[in-house]
N, C-alpha and C positions, 0 to 999 in steps of 0.2 A: 186390528186388535191383536194384542200379544196372546200367544198360546198359553194355556195353563202351565205347561212345563217350563217355559221361559220365565214366567213370573215366579215360580217356585225356586229356581236356581239363581235368579238375578242376572242372567246372561241373555243377551240378545243374539240368538243363533239364527243363521239363515235357515231357510226352509229345507228340509231334508237332512239336517245335521243334528245329531243327538249328542248328549254329554259324554257318552262312553267313547266316542270317536276321538276325543281330544287327548285321552290318556294323560291327564294332569298329574296323577300320582307318580307315574314313571318319570316325568320331567322334573318334578319336585325332588325326587330322590337323586336324580343326576345333578341337579343344582346344588343340593347339600353336599354331595361328594366333591364337587369343584371348590365349593366354599371352604371345606375342611382342608384342602391342599394348600390354599393360599393364606389361610389365617392361622396364627400360632395358637389361638385359644378362642373358645366360643364367645368370650366377653369382649374381644377386640372388635371395634366398630370402624377402624380406619379403612380407608378405601384401598390402601396398598401397604406393603411391608418391604423395606429395603434393608437387607442384611449388611453387616460389616464386611467389606470386600477383602480386608486384609486377613480375616480368619475364615472366610467362607471357602467351601470346597467347590470351586467353580469347575474342577475337573469332572464333577458329577454331571455337569451339563455338556460334557464332551467338548469343553473349550481348552483343556490342557493340551500342551504340545505332545504329540505322539511320534514315535519313531516311524518315519515313512517306510512303507513296505516296498515302494518302488523308488528308484533314484530320482531326485528332483533336479530338473535342468537348471543350469545357471541362469539367473535372471528370472526365476519363477515367482510364484506368489507367496513364498515363505516369508520374505522380508515384509511384504505388504500385510500379510496376516498378523505378524508380530506387532507391527506398528498400529494396526487397527485395534488389536486387543489392548495395547497400551493406552490408546485414546479412550476406549470405551470403559475399561475396567481399572485403569491406573497402572502406575509403574510397578506395583507389587506383583501384579499378574503378568506384566510383560517380562519381568525377571522372576520366574517361578522359584519357589523356595526349594524345590527339589534340586539336589546336586546333580552335576553332570554324570554322564554314564560312568559307572564304576564306583560311585560314592555310595553312601548309605541310603540316600534317597534316589536311587536310580530308577529308571523306567520300569523296572521289574516290580516296584512297589508304588504304584500311582496314588495310593491313598495315604502316603506319608504326610503327616501334618506339617504345617509351616513352622519354621523355627521361632517365629514371633507369637506362636499360640500361647495364650494365657500370660502374656507379658504386658506390663503397663508402659514400658518404654523400650526404645530400641537400644541394643547393646552397641556402644560406641568404643569399646575398648581397643578395637583394631582399626578404627577409622580416624582420620585426621580431624582435628577440631574445626567445626564450621562456625563457631561463635567466638567473638573475642573474650567472652566470659567462660569459656570452656575450662574445666578443671585442669586439663593438661597445660593450659596457659597460665592460670593463676597460681598453680602449685602442684604438688604431687597428688597422686590418687588417694593417698591416705588422709587427705584433708589438711595437711600441714602446708602452710605457705612457704615458698622458698625465701621470703623475706624474714621468716622467723629466726633463721640461723644466719649470722653475718658471714660474709665470704671470708675464706681463710686469709690470714694476714701474710703477705709475702715475706719471705725470709730476708733478714737484714743483710745487705751486701757488705762484705768485708774484703778489702783489697788483698789480693793474693801475693803481692810483691812488696818488699820494704820500700818506703819512700826516701830512705837515706841509709847509707852504709858508711861506716867509719872503719878504717884500718886500725887495728890494735895489736901491734907487734909485741911479742912476749906475753900475750894473754895465755895464762897457763891452762893446760888441759888436765885439770884435777877435779874429780867429782866432789871432793870434800871441802873445797874452798868456796868463798863468797866474796868476790872482789869487784862487784858492780853494784852501785846504789845511786838512786836519783832523789835529790833533796826537794823539800817543799819550796825552796827558792829557785827551782828550775836549773839546778846545777848537777851534772852527772859526774860521779867520782868513779875512777877505774884504776885498779891496781895492775900495773904492768911490770912484772919482774920485781925490781927493788924500789920502784917509784910509784907514786900516786899522782894521777893527772885529773884535773878538773876541766870539764867541758861545759861551757855556758850555752844553754840551748837558745837563748834569745839572740845571740850574735855569733855563735859558733866559735867563740874564743876559747883557746886551750891554755891552761895554766898548770905549771908543774908545782904541785904542793910540797912534795918532799922526796928525798932519796935516802933509803935506809942504809946504803953502803953495800959493798961487795959481799959481805958476810951474812947478810940478812935478806929477807924477801917479804913481800906483802901477801898475807894469807886471807885477810878479810877487811872490808870497809863498811861503815854504817853511819849514816847521818842521824843527828838528833831530829826530833819531830819538828822543831822550829827551823831546822835547816841551816843553822849558823855554825854548829860545831860538828866535826866528823871524828869518829874513832877508827883506829887502824890496829889490826891484829897482825903480829909478826911471827916469823918462823921460829924465833927465840922464845916465844911465849909471852912477850910483852903486849900491853895494850896502851896505845898512845892516843891522846886527845888533842886535836888541832882546831884552831880557829880558821874556818874556811874562808872568811872574808879577808883576813890579814895574812893568811898563809903562815901562821905562827903556832908552834907547838905549845900547848897549855900544860899538859901533864903526861907523865909516863908511869904506868902501874904494872907491877909484876905479880907473880903468884902462880903462874902456870909453869910446868916443867918442860913443855914442848910447844909446838906451834899452836896458835890460836886461830882456828879456821872459821869461826862464826861469831857474830856479835848481834846484840839486840838491845835497843833502848826502850824504856818506858818513860814516863814523865820525869823521873828523878834517878832511876837506877840503870846502869849499863851492865848487861849480862854478857859473859864471854864463855864460849865452849872450846875445849881443847882436845888434843889427842891424848892428853893425860887422863881422859874420861871424866873430868870434873867441870862443873859450871861455877864460875865465880861471879858474885854480885859486887859491883863497884859503885861507890858513891863519891863523885868528885868533890863533894862539899866537905869530906872528911880527909884526914891525912893518911889513913891506912890504905894499903893497896886494894883491899876488898873488905866488905863488911860481913859476908857470909859465903859458905861453900856448900854447893848442892852435889851430893854424891848419890848416884843411882845407876848410871850407865856403866856397862862392862867393856865398852870399846869407845873409839873416838866419837866425840860429839860433833855433829855436822849440821844440825838444824836447830834453830832457836827463833821463837816468835812470841812476843807478848800480846795478850788479848787487848782489844781496843779500850777496855775499861781498866787496864793495868792490874787486874785481879789475878790472872792466871798466866803462867809461862809454860809453853809447850816446847819440849826438846826431843830431838830425834838423834839416833846414834847408829854407828856401824854395827851395833849388836842387835839390830832389827827392832829395837824398842822405841815406842812413843810414850814419853812420860809427861804428865801434867803436874805442875807445881803450884801451890798456893803461895801468895806473897807474904804469908805469915808463918809458913812452915818450911823446914829444911828437909822434909821427907815428901816424896811424890804422893799426891792424892789419887792419881790414876796411873796404872801400868797397863798399857795397851800393847799386846804382843802378837796381834794378828798378822802384821807384816812379816814377810819371809826374806827381806833384803834390807839394806841400809835405808834409813829414813832421813832424807835431807829436805824434801819438799814439805813445807808446813805453811798453812795460811788460816787465819781466823775470818769468819764471816762478818762484814760490817753491817749486815742487814738483820742478823738474828743472834741473840746472845747465846753463848756457850755452844756455838756450832763451829767445829774444827774440821779441817780437811788435811790429809797427809798423803804422801806418795812414796811408793817403795822403789827400790833399785831394780837391777836387771833380773834378778830371780823372782821378783814380785810383780812389778809392772802395774800395780793397782793404785787407784785413788780411792781412799776410804774416808767416810764421813762419820763424825763422832758427836754425840751429845755429852759434853764434859760434866753435865750435872749428875748424870747417873752412869756414865761410862759406856753407854750402849752404842754399838755400831749401827748407823742409820742406813748406810749403803756402801757398796763396793763396786767399782768399775774397772775392768781389765782393759788397759789402754793399748796393750800389745808392745809397748816399749818401756825402757827404763825411764822413770819419772824423776826429773832433775829439779824442777821448780814448780811452784804453784803460786798464783796470785788471784785474789778475789777482787772483782771490780767494785768500786764504790758507787758507780753510776747506775749500774744494772746488776741484777742477780745472776751474774755469769762468772765463770772461772777460766783462766788461761793456764795451760800447763805446757812445760817444755820437756823435751824427751831426748834420750841418747840412743843407745843400742836398741833397735837396729835401724830406726827410720829417721832419727834426728829431726823430728817434726815439732811444730808448735800447734797446739790444739785448743780450740775455744769451745766451751761447754755451757749449756744453759742449765741452771739449777732451779728446782730439784730434779727435773726430768733427766738430766745429763744427756740430752740430745746434742749432737755435734752441730755447732754453728759454722765452724770453718776449720780447715786444716791447712797450715802454712808450711811451706818448705823453702829452703834456700841455703841453709847452713850445710856444709859438707862434713861436719863432725858434731859431736855431742853438744847440745844446747845447754850448757852448764850454768849460765848466769841469766838472771831476769830482774828487771826493775820497771816500775810504772811511773809515768809522768805525773806531776802534781795535779793536773786537770783530770786525770783518770782516763784519758782517751788513747794514749800512746804507750806502747811498751818498747823496751829495748832489750835485745837478747844478745848474749855473747857466747862464743863457742871456741873450741880448740883450733878452728880454722883462722883464728886471729882477726875476726871481724866483729863489729857491733852493728846490728841491724835494727832499724826503727820501723815499727809496724803500727798502723792505725787499726785497732781492733775493737775498741769500745765506743759507744755513742756518748755524746755530751750530756750533761745534766740539763734538764729543762730550765729555761730562764737563767742560765748561768752566763756570766760575763766571760767571753772568750779570752784566753791568755794570749798575749801578743808574742808569739814565738816565731818571728819571721825567719830566723836562721834555721829553725828546726825543720821547716817545711821545704827548704831548698833541696833539690835533688842533686845527685852526684855522689862521689866517693872521695873522702878526704881522710887524712891521718889525724889521730888524736894526740900524737906527739911528733 
């Protein structure tokens, strides 16, 4: 029968043991203390709590590497200990966040937090991409894909050497003359001394058109736009018109007092510039030598070009002036005086209306661009050499320029950036003459070294039927007469 004391407490105690000997209060207090160490809060009922190892301070449990106080023998337990920690606590603990001795997280500060503390992702800026979808593979770090910008277009290759050279004896070394022109019928006309020769590009046939005699000389040649008639300016101031197919003179017109160094055709009118400082307008449909006279230059006229729409005539002179004339007025509508040397090189843009380019001589060396609607100068480029000729490509928006003192080079420019596409050399003297083939791909240059050189500088027009110029592409060096 249970004792009264055991019935009161509800415990079956052996004989001779009382309740105070168990010290239950002390045990309960100790149990609560242990429970408070292992549980983050009183409301947690989980049987265990596993912290995040990447951010935990395992060195508090004396598991962090410590500097050995005594030297460790080779082959000791250090490698085994590190491997064991890696297997038990992960690679983050095996490679502690503390930097090596001497860094900011050296052993002198064992409580330094991990570099990944309070971070949601690992910093991979210095690591190689581990995924094929890494940003460093798909694009730049700023989020822009490399496919958004197309790769730069490789520059167009321009041959650096001429593909054909013609000997041109007696080709005059005179800056103010214009004795080379290429017709739309693919015939090149060249004035050599007192004679004019025609070179047919398709078969390399050379024809002597005329001989002015011992007392005269050829100062300029210019084909009509149709390419069937050619005009010749002489040192006596005459302007002759010849039928290029029949080699027959059609007309001789006077009016100039001295040599006629430059000619320019539009659809109906032939303009001639002379050393007498005047520009004459000739109409071969009427009997008179000229129908109007344009007076404005103070020195020899050496540059003349009609615009493609026949509305404006640009003239350059040895007085450093560039004048623009209207086809209805005998007074210049523009006087452009920014050049500081003779203006021989003139060309109109075939791509933009009222856009004119001009080049200055030795003291100027600049190519200048003008808007003839308002007379504004759009740009100016110092080429470093005397500008002798300019020609605007009809196939692409590029310009070719030929030069004299001091480099005698040929330069190809991209408009409007005026970045250089190519620089061609080969002539030993000033490149005074320039003409373009009818297909717009080839130029011919002439110099005082008495050679004509053919260069492939411009691309062809897309979907254009190629011109059969078999003789033009043959290499070698022949004579034009």
